[in-house]
Structures are given as structure tokens and as C-alpha cells.
C-alpha positions in Angstrom: 6.4 -4.8 29.2 7.5 -8.5 28.8 10.1 -7.5 26.2 11.3 -4.9 28.6 11.7 -7.5 31.4 13.5 -9.8 29.1 15.9 -7.1 27.9 16.6 -5.5 31.3 18.5 -7.5 33.8 17.7 -4.9 36.5 14.8 -4.9 39.0 11.3 -3.6 38.0 11.7 -0.2 39.7 14.8 0.7 37.6 14.9 2.7 34.4 14.5 0.7 31.2 17.6 0.1 29.3 18.2 1.8 26.0 17.9 -1.5 24.1 14.4 -2.2 25.6 13.2 1.3 24.8 14.5 0.9 21.2 12.5 -2.3 20.9 9.3 -0.7 22.0 9.9 2.3 19.9 10.6 0.2 16.8 7.5 -1.9 17.3 5.3 1.2 17.7 6.8 2.8 14.6 6.2 -0.3 12.4 2.6 -0.6 13.7 2.0 3.1 12.8 3.5 2.7 9.3 1.3 -0.4 8.7 -1.8 1.5 9.7 -1.0 4.6 7.6 -0.1 2.7 4.4 -2.5 1.4 1.8 -3.3 -2.2 1.6 -1.2 -4.0 -1.1 -4.2 -4.7 -3.4 -5.1 -1.0 -3.5 -1.5 0.1 -4.0 -1.1 -2.3 -6.9 -4.4 -1.2 -8.5 -3.4 2.5 -8.2 -0.1 1.8 -9.9 -1.7 -0.1 -12.7 -4.2 2.7 -13.3 -1.5 5.3 -13.4 0.5 3.2 -15.9 -2.5 2.7 -18.1 -3.3 6.5 -18.0 0.2 7.3 -19.1 0.1 4.7 -21.9 -3.3 6.0 -23.0 -2.0 9.6 -23.2 0.9 8.5 -25.4 -1.4 6.5 -27.7 -3.8 9.4 -28.3 -1.2 11.0 -30.5 -0.8 7.9 -32.7 -3.0 7.2 -35.7 -1.7 3.8 -37.0 -4.1 0.8 -36.8 -2.1 -1.0 -34.1 -2.0 2.1 -31.9 -5.7 2.7 -32.3 -6.5 -0.9 -31.4 -4.1 -0.8 -28.4 -5.7 2.5 -27.3 -9.2 0.9 -27.3 -7.8 -2.1 -25.2 -6.1 0.3 -22.8 -9.3 2.3 -22.4 -11.3 -0.9 -21.6 -8.6 -2.1 -19.1 -8.7 1.3 -17.5 -12.5 1.3 -17.1 -12.3 -2.2 -15.5 -9.6 -1.2 -13.1 -11.3 2.0 -12.1 -14.6 0.1 -11.5 -12.7 -2.4 -9.3 -11.1 0.4 -7.4 -14.4 2.1 -6.7 -15.9 -1.2 -5.6 -13.0 -1.8 -3.2 -13.2 1.6 -1.8 -17.0 1.5 -1.4 -17.1 -1.9 0.3 -15.3 -0.5 3.3 -13.7 -3.8 4.0 -10.0 -4.1 4.7 -8.2 -5.2 1.6 -5.0 -7.2 1.8 -2.8 -7.7 4.9 -3.3 -5.1 7.6 -1.5 -5.2 10.9 
């Protein structure tokens, strides 16, 4: 209401100006988006897990020593990240900046 008063040079009983309505609408929209999106830490962790899963699938077809060693490392990294993801989800605490 304060933003509306600052944006509207008319008295309180008048209809709000388009600019004031736009300000309120934009603020409500950004708040809704912030509430619906995942926290940054979860989003990053999800992306890392997907990347590792893709790499793991491609390494399963390889038989050279380097690829086998890399596959073992990727499997370990994937286990660690999945465990961290489960821990974050089970804790129920907000992770990262939430508006």
C-alpha cells in the first residue's frame, strides 16, 4: 500500500495507477517464483548428480585402465552426492537463500 501511495499522486479513494498495480504484481510474481524454486544448494547438487550419471553411463562401455579407474571414482562421487542429497532432504531445513 505504501508503494501505491508513492506511485499514485491521486487521493486514497481513487483507482490505483497502472504503474502501482504493475509494481505490486511484479513483487507478488517474484515472491511466488522464489517459493516454488529449489534452493541453490539442492539445484547445484541435482545438476552434479545428473552430470555424474551421464559420465558413468558413458564410462561403462569403456574397458581401458584409465576409464575403469575413472568409473570407480565417478561411482564414489555419485554415492557421496546422493547421500548428501538425502541428508539435505531429510533434514527438512531450508537450504540456501529462500525469500
